[in-house]
C-alpha positions as CSV (number, residue, x, y, z in Angstrom):
1,M,-16.5,-4.6,-17.5
2,S,-13.6,-6.7,-18.0
3,Y,-12.8,-10.4,-17.7
4,T,-11.7,-11.7,-13.9
5,I,-9.9,-14.9,-13.1
6,A,-9.8,-16.3,-9.3
7,I,-7.1,-18.4,-7.6
8,I,-8.2,-20.5,-5.1
9,G,-7.0,-23.4,-3.3
10,R,-6.4,-24.7,0.0
11,P,-2.9,-23.5,1.8
12,N,0.0,-23.7,0.4
13,V,-0.7,-25.5,-2.8
14,G,1.4,-22.6,-4.9
15,K,-1.4,-20.2,-5.6
16,S,0.4,-16.8,-5.0
17,T,3.5,-18.4,-7.2
18,F,1.1,-18.9,-9.9
19,F,-0.1,-15.5,-9.2
20,N,3.0,-13.6,-9.8
21,R,3.8,-15.9,-12.9
22,L,0.4,-14.4,-14.3
23,L,1.5,-11.2,-13.6
24,E,5.3,-11.4,-14.2
25,E,6.2,-9.8,-11.3
26,R,6.5,-10.5,-7.7
27,K,3.9,-8.6,-5.9
28,A,2.6,-11.7,-3.5
29,I,4.7,-12.6,-0.9
30,T,5.5,-16.3,-1.1
31,D,6.7,-19.1,1.1
32,D,7.6,-22.2,2.0
33,F,4.4,-22.6,5.1
34,S,0.8,-22.1,4.5
35,G,-1.0,-18.7,5.8
36,V,1.1,-16.4,3.9
37,T,-1.7,-15.0,1.6
38,R,-4.4,-13.6,3.8
39,D,-6.3,-10.8,2.0
40,R,-7.1,-11.1,-1.9
41,Q,-5.0,-9.7,-3.9
42,Y,-5.5,-8.0,-7.7
43,G,-3.5,-7.8,-10.7
44,I,-3.8,-7.5,-14.5
45,S,-2.4,-10.4,-16.8
46,T,-1.7,-10.1,-20.5
47,W,-1.9,-13.0,-23.0
48,N,-2.7,-14.0,-26.6
49,G,-3.5,-10.0,-27.4
50,K,-6.0,-10.2,-24.6
51,T,-5.8,-8.5,-21.1
52,F,-7.5,-9.8,-18.1
53,N,-7.5,-9.2,-14.2
54,V,-6.4,-11.9,-11.7
55,I,-7.1,-12.0,-8.1
56,D,-4.7,-14.3,-5.8
57,T,-6.8,-15.5,-2.4
58,G,-5.6,-17.1,0.6
59,G,-5.5,-20.7,1.4
60,F,-9.1,-21.9,2.1
61,V,-9.9,-23.7,5.3
62,S,-13.3,-25.0,6.1
63,H,-14.7,-26.2,9.4
64,T,-12.6,-24.3,11.2
65,D,-12.9,-21.3,14.5
66,D,-9.5,-20.4,13.8
67,I,-9.8,-16.3,13.5
68,F,-7.4,-16.0,10.3
69,E,-8.8,-19.1,8.8
70,K,-12.7,-17.2,9.2
71,A,-11.8,-14.3,7.8
72,I,-10.0,-15.9,4.7
73,R,-12.8,-17.9,4.4
74,S,-15.1,-14.8,3.8
75,Q,-12.3,-13.2,1.2
76,V,-12.3,-16.1,-0.9
77,R,-15.9,-16.2,-1.0
78,L,-15.9,-12.4,-1.8
79,A,-13.3,-13.5,-5.1
80,I,-15.6,-16.3,-6.1
81,Q,-18.2,-13.5,-6.5
82,E,-16.3,-11.5,-8.1
83,A,-14.8,-13.9,-11.1
84,D,-15.8,-15.1,-14.5
85,L,-13.8,-18.3,-14.0
86,M,-11.8,-20.3,-11.0
87,V,-8.6,-21.9,-11.1
88,L,-9.1,-24.6,-8.6
89,M,-5.4,-25.1,-7.7
90,V,-4.3,-28.2,-6.2
91,D,-1.1,-30.4,-5.3
92,V,0.5,-33.6,-6.7
93,T,2.5,-34.0,-4.6
94,T,-0.4,-35.0,-1.9
95,G,-3.2,-36.0,-4.3
96,I,-6.8,-35.5,-3.3
97,T,-7.5,-34.0,0.1
98,D,-10.7,-33.9,2.0
99,L,-10.0,-29.8,1.7
100,D,-10.0,-30.1,-2.2
101,E,-13.3,-32.1,-1.9
102,S,-14.4,-29.6,-0.2
103,L,-13.3,-26.6,-2.1
104,T,-14.7,-28.3,-5.2
105,Q,-18.0,-28.3,-3.5
106,E,-17.9,-24.5,-2.7
107,L,-17.0,-23.7,-6.2
108,R,-20.2,-26.1,-7.8
109,K,-22.5,-23.6,-5.7
110,S,-21.5,-20.7,-7.6
111,K,-22.3,-21.9,-11.4
112,K,-19.3,-20.4,-12.9
113,P,-16.8,-22.3,-15.1
114,V,-14.0,-24.0,-12.9
115,I,-10.5,-25.6,-14.2
116,V,-8.3,-27.6,-12.0
117,A,-4.7,-26.3,-12.0
118,V,-2.5,-29.6,-10.6
119,N,0.7,-27.7,-9.4
120,K,4.6,-29.0,-8.9
121,V,4.1,-31.4,-11.8
122,D,8.1,-31.5,-12.9
123,N,8.3,-34.8,-13.9
124,T,6.8,-37.9,-15.9
125,E,5.7,-39.8,-12.7
126,R,3.9,-36.8,-11.4
127,S,3.0,-36.3,-14.8
128,Y,0.7,-39.5,-15.0
129,A,-0.4,-38.8,-11.0
130,A,-1.9,-35.6,-12.1
131,N,-4.6,-37.7,-14.0
132,E,-6.0,-38.5,-10.8
133,F,-7.4,-35.2,-10.2
134,Y,-10.0,-35.9,-13.2
135,S,-12.1,-37.7,-10.1
136,L,-13.0,-34.1,-8.9
137,G,-15.7,-34.2,-11.7
138,I,-14.2,-31.1,-13.1
139,E,-13.9,-31.2,-17.2
140,H,-10.9,-29.5,-17.5
141,V,-7.7,-30.4,-15.7
142,F,-4.2,-28.8,-16.3
143,A,-0.7,-30.0,-15.2
144,L,1.8,-27.4,-14.3
145,S,4.7,-26.3,-12.5
146,S,3.9,-22.8,-11.2
147,M,7.6,-22.6,-9.8
148,S,9.4,-22.9,-13.2
149,G,6.3,-21.8,-15.3
150,S,5.8,-25.2,-17.5
151,G,2.2,-25.5,-18.4
152,T,1.6,-22.3,-17.6
153,G,0.9,-21.3,-21.4
154,E,-1.9,-24.2,-21.7
155,I,-3.7,-22.3,-19.2
156,L,-3.6,-19.0,-20.3
157,D,-4.1,-20.2,-23.9
158,F,-7.7,-21.8,-22.4
159,I,-8.4,-18.7,-20.1
160,T,-8.1,-16.3,-23.0
161,E,-10.5,-18.8,-25.0
162,Q,-13.1,-18.4,-22.6
163,I,-13.0,-14.3,-23.0
164,P,-15.9,-13.0,-25.1
165,E,-14.4,-10.9,-27.7
166,D,-16.8,-8.3,-26.8
167,I,-15.5,-7.6,-23.4
168,E,-13.3,-4.7,-22.2
169,D,-9.4,-5.5,-21.7
170,A,-8.6,-5.1,-18.1
171,V,-6.8,-1.9,-17.8
172,D,-5.4,0.0,-14.7
173,I,-7.4,2.8,-14.2
174,Y,-6.2,3.6,-11.0
175,A,-2.8,4.8,-12.6
176,N,-3.4,8.6,-12.2
177,L,-5.2,8.3,-9.2
178,P,-3.6,9.8,-6.2
179,K,-2.1,7.0,-3.8
180,I,-2.5,7.2,-0.3
181,A,-0.3,4.7,2.4
182,I,-1.6,4.0,5.5
183,V,1.8,2.9,7.5
184,G,2.5,2.6,11.0
185,Q,3.3,0.0,13.9
186,P,2.0,-3.7,13.9
187,N,-1.9,-3.7,15.4
188,A,-2.1,0.5,15.4
189,G,-5.6,0.2,13.0
190,K,-4.3,0.5,9.4
191,S,-6.5,-2.2,8.2
192,T,-9.7,-1.2,10.7
193,L,-9.2,2.4,9.0
194,V,-9.4,1.3,5.4
195,N,-12.6,-0.9,6.6
196,A,-14.5,2.0,7.8
197,L,-13.7,4.7,5.2
198,V,-14.5,2.4,2.3
199,G,-17.6,0.6,4.4
200,E,-16.5,-3.2,3.8
201,E,-14.6,-5.9,5.2
202,R,-11.7,-5.5,2.3
203,N,-9.0,-6.4,4.5
204,I,-8.9,-8.8,7.1
205,V,-8.8,-7.3,10.6
206,T,-7.7,-9.0,13.6
207,E,-6.9,-7.8,17.7
208,I,-3.3,-9.9,16.6
209,A,-0.5,-7.6,15.2
210,G,1.1,-8.5,12.2
211,T,-2.4,-9.6,10.3
212,T,-1.2,-7.6,7.0
213,R,1.6,-9.3,5.2
214,D,1.4,-8.0,1.9
215,S,0.6,-3.9,0.9
216,I,-3.3,-4.5,-0.4
217,H,-4.4,-1.6,-2.8
218,T,-8.1,-0.3,-2.4
219,H,-10.1,1.9,-4.3
220,Y,-12.1,4.9,-2.5
221,N,-14.3,6.8,-4.3
222,L,-16.9,8.3,-1.8
223,Y,-18.1,11.8,-1.1
224,G,-16.4,13.5,-4.2
225,K,-12.9,12.2,-3.4
226,E,-11.2,9.0,-5.4
227,F,-7.7,7.9,-4.6
228,L,-6.1,4.2,-4.0
229,L,-5.5,3.4,-0.5
230,I,-2.4,1.5,0.0
231,D,-2.6,-0.6,3.8
232,T,0.6,-1.9,4.6
233,A,1.9,-4.7,7.2
234,G,2.8,-2.7,10.4
235,I,6.9,-1.8,10.5
236,R,8.4,-3.3,13.5
237,K,12.1,-2.9,15.0
238,K,14.6,-4.5,13.1
239,N,15.5,-6.9,16.3
240,K,12.0,-8.3,16.5
241,V,11.6,-9.2,13.0
242,H,12.2,-12.8,13.4
243,E,11.0,-14.2,10.4
244,D,11.8,-13.8,6.8
245,L,8.2,-13.2,5.9
246,E,8.2,-10.7,7.9
247,F,11.3,-8.5,6.9
248,Y,9.6,-9.3,3.5
249,S,6.3,-7.2,5.0
250,V,8.1,-4.8,5.9
251,I,10.1,-4.1,2.6
252,R,6.9,-4.0,1.2
253,A,5.2,-1.3,3.5
254,V,9.0,0.9,2.4
255,K,7.8,0.1,-0.8
256,A,4.7,1.6,-0.6
257,I,5.7,4.6,1.0
258,E,7.8,5.0,-2.2
259,E,4.7,4.5,-3.8
260,S,2.6,6.7,-2.3
261,D,1.8,10.4,-2.8
262,V,1.0,10.9,0.6
263,C,1.2,8.7,3.9
264,I,-0.9,8.7,6.6
265,L,1.2,7.5,9.8
266,L,-0.9,6.1,12.4
267,I,-0.1,6.4,15.9
268,D,-1.4,4.4,18.7
269,A,-3.1,7.1,21.3
270,I,-2.3,4.3,23.9
271,A,1.3,3.5,23.4
272,G,2.0,7.5,22.4
273,I,4.7,8.2,19.6
274,E,7.3,5.8,20.1
275,L,10.9,5.6,18.7
276,Q,9.7,3.3,15.9
277,D,7.2,5.8,15.1
278,L,9.2,8.6,14.6
279,K,11.9,6.4,12.7
280,I,9.0,5.7,10.2
281,F,7.9,9.5,9.9
282,G,12.0,9.4,9.2
283,I,11.5,7.6,5.8
284,I,8.6,9.3,4.8
285,E,10.5,12.6,4.8
286,Q,13.2,11.3,3.6
287,R,11.7,9.8,1.1
288,K,9.9,13.7,0.3
289,R,6.4,12.1,0.7
290,G,3.5,14.0,2.2
291,V,2.4,13.0,5.1
292,V,-0.4,13.5,7.9
293,I,-0.3,11.7,11.4
294,L,-3.5,10.6,12.6
295,V,-3.9,9.5,16.6
296,N,-5.9,6.6,16.7
297,K,-8.0,5.0,19.4
298,W,-8.7,8.4,20.9
299,D,-11.9,6.6,22.2
300,A,-10.0,4.8,24.8
301,I,-7.9,8.0,26.0
302,E,-9.1,9.7,29.2
303,K,-8.7,13.6,28.5
304,D,-9.7,16.9,29.3
305,S,-10.1,20.0,27.6
306,K,-6.2,20.0,27.2
307,T,-5.2,16.7,26.6
308,M,-5.6,17.2,22.3
309,L,-3.2,19.8,22.9
310,E,-0.5,18.5,25.0
311,F,-0.3,15.1,22.6
312,E,0.1,17.5,19.5
313,K,2.8,19.1,21.2
314,K,4.4,16.5,22.5
315,I,4.3,15.0,18.8
316,K,5.7,17.9,17.5
317,E,8.7,18.1,20.0
318,K,9.7,14.9,18.6
319,I,9.5,15.5,14.9
320,A,11.1,18.3,14.8
321,P,12.1,20.2,12.6
322,F,9.9,19.4,10.5
323,T,6.8,20.3,12.3
324,D,4.3,21.8,9.7
325,V,2.2,18.4,9.3
326,P,-1.5,18.1,9.9
327,I,-2.5,16.1,13.4
328,V,-5.8,14.6,13.8
329,F,-7.2,12.4,16.4
330,V,-9.4,9.5,15.6
331,S,-11.2,6.5,16.4
332,A,-11.1,4.1,13.5
333,L,-13.3,1.7,15.8
334,E,-16.2,4.7,15.8
335,K,-15.7,5.7,12.5
336,Q,-14.8,9.6,14.9
337,R,-12.8,11.7,12.5
338,I,-12.0,9.9,9.8
339,Y,-13.6,11.6,7.1
340,Q,-11.8,14.7,8.4
341,A,-8.4,13.1,8.3
342,I,-9.2,12.1,4.8
343,D,-10.0,15.9,4.0
344,K,-6.2,16.8,5.6
345,V,-4.5,13.9,3.4
346,M,-6.2,15.6,0.2
347,E,-5.1,19.1,1.3
348,V,-1.7,18.0,1.6
349,Y,-1.9,15.7,-2.1
350,N,-2.8,19.0,-3.4
351,N,0.0,21.1,-1.6
352,K,2.4,18.6,-2.7
353,Q,1.4,19.4,-6.4
354,I,1.6,23.2,-5.8
355,K,3.5,25.5,-8.7
356,V,3.9,28.8,-7.2
357,P,4.5,31.7,-10.2
358,T,8.1,32.8,-10.3
359,H,6.9,36.7,-10.3
360,K,4.8,36.1,-7.0
361,L,7.8,33.7,-5.4
362,N,10.5,36.7,-6.0
363,E,8.2,39.3,-4.6
364,I,7.5,37.4,-1.7
365,M,10.9,35.8,-0.8
366,L,13.1,38.4,-2.0
367,A,11.5,40.7,0.4
368,E,11.5,37.8,3.3
369,I,15.4,37.9,2.8
370,E,15.6,41.6,2.9
371,K,14.0,41.7,6.3
372,Y,16.7,38.9,7.5
373,G,19.7,38.4,5.1
374,P,21.9,35.2,5.2
375,P,24.9,35.5,7.7
376,A,28.2,36.6,6.2
377,Y,30.8,33.7,6.1
378,R,34.7,34.5,6.5
379,G,34.3,37.9,5.6
380,E,32.4,37.1,2.2
381,Y,28.8,38.8,2.1
382,I,26.3,36.8,0.5
383,K,23.4,38.0,-1.8
384,I,20.5,36.1,-3.0
385,K,19.3,37.7,-6.1
386,Y,16.7,35.3,-7.9
387,V,14.2,32.5,-6.8
388,Q,12.9,29.5,-8.8
389,Q,10.6,26.4,-8.5
390,L,12.1,23.5,-10.1
391,P,10.0,21.0,-12.1
392,S,9.7,18.2,-9.6
393,T,7.4,15.7,-8.1
394,T,8.3,17.2,-4.6
395,P,8.1,21.1,-4.4
396,S,12.0,22.1,-4.9
397,F,13.0,25.7,-4.8
398,A,16.5,27.0,-6.4
399,F,18.1,30.2,-4.7
400,F,20.5,32.1,-6.8
401,C,23.4,33.7,-5.2
402,N,27.0,34.8,-5.1
403,H,28.2,32.2,-2.7
404,P,26.3,29.2,-2.6
405,D,28.3,26.9,-0.4
406,Y,28.9,29.4,2.7
407,I,25.2,29.1,3.5
408,R,24.7,27.6,6.7
409,D,21.5,25.1,7.5
410,A,20.3,27.8,10.4
411,Y,19.4,30.0,7.4
412,R,18.0,27.3,5.0
413,N,15.5,26.6,8.1
414,Y,14.4,30.3,8.4
415,L,13.8,30.2,4.6
416,E,11.7,27.3,4.6
417,N,10.0,28.7,7.8
418,R,9.1,31.3,5.4
419,M,8.0,29.4,2.4
420,R,5.8,27.4,4.6
421,E,4.2,30.8,6.3
422,N,3.5,32.3,2.6
423,F,2.4,29.3,0.5
424,S,0.2,26.5,1.0
425,L,2.8,23.7,2.1
426,S,1.7,22.0,5.2
427,G,2.6,18.3,5.5
428,V,5.1,18.3,2.6
429,P,8.7,18.1,2.4
430,I,10.5,20.5,0.3
431,N,13.8,20.7,-0.9
432,I,15.7,24.1,-1.1
433,F,19.2,24.4,-3.1
434,F,21.4,27.1,-3.5
435,R,23.1,27.7,-6.7
436,K,25.5,30.1,-8.4
437,K,24.1,33.0,-10.2
């Protein structure tokens, strides 16, 4: 097992800024008001030749019935269980608060090592003020400014001194796993689906749209299937993105699509497929990612024997011309057909890796071209002589011919349809190129 530290503190003391500095990347969203981080975030930091895990947590608030703050408390306690050492982050500009003292008591119960990181110490006066935090009764107190980075080195020196020599370095053991992003509009049930799949409250779930702000990575390893699930913030229409924070959440969601191999597009069955769902589908197709559509909350729909077929037909009409997409009707809340959906996702992932032998590709596709050849253009006859798959992360095929510029989109669509009929390409956008022989 590798060494793990958790950054704990009340809201708005700078935990996520410190987390980003340790990782040397902007992984967690930061902003100037409390409650930005809600789910716990994971990353890896390296210092003095040692590598360890870092957990960023939401701002801890005790004795409140607020739905988010109760959920954040639960997430913080899970992080404390996972960590070998806790960094209690406090704010020199406010001094010791009741919440800091309450959290200190919470950390003492764990019987694990704790250090205090006094943040926002960026001048001599504040450096003296930081000494106040020794009264919390924790031996090791460090002054730092996570914004500028001053003082971070001393904390990292101390942390790496605590790591036993025989412990494993933290490594990204998930680097080669399939990456599955769950995307969709706010409140479609993305986090509920993740929690239903992994069987724990990994992500905070409420009835309020916009609960998930960052993209959260969850390791799935059940029933012989292993991959990374990426739960993303809901993607709203631009005119509904009122705050900067939500704008960055949308950017993260688009980044998650780009980072993924396959996207699960979650549609709310009650609302039906909307224009914004189609725009998200367009982003997935444009980025050439595999896609499976899940129609969630199917348990809440009144239905007869034709309802599912009619709903599927309506979806395919709207996503045309790319209609070769698996559609599964699920209820994340009731766990209906969610594992069937995962089977489809892995099927699409495998389709995306397809490598068609050149002889088989030519044997089948040249026969299809013989049945219906490309129409002549301006009196020029077009002859396709050879087909080859190109080395690419997305299935890409080159058709070599005498006049590549004269082939129209309608014939390109014909070839794509024939490819899909003959090879396993369901759920995968493909590239077709025409090249001069």
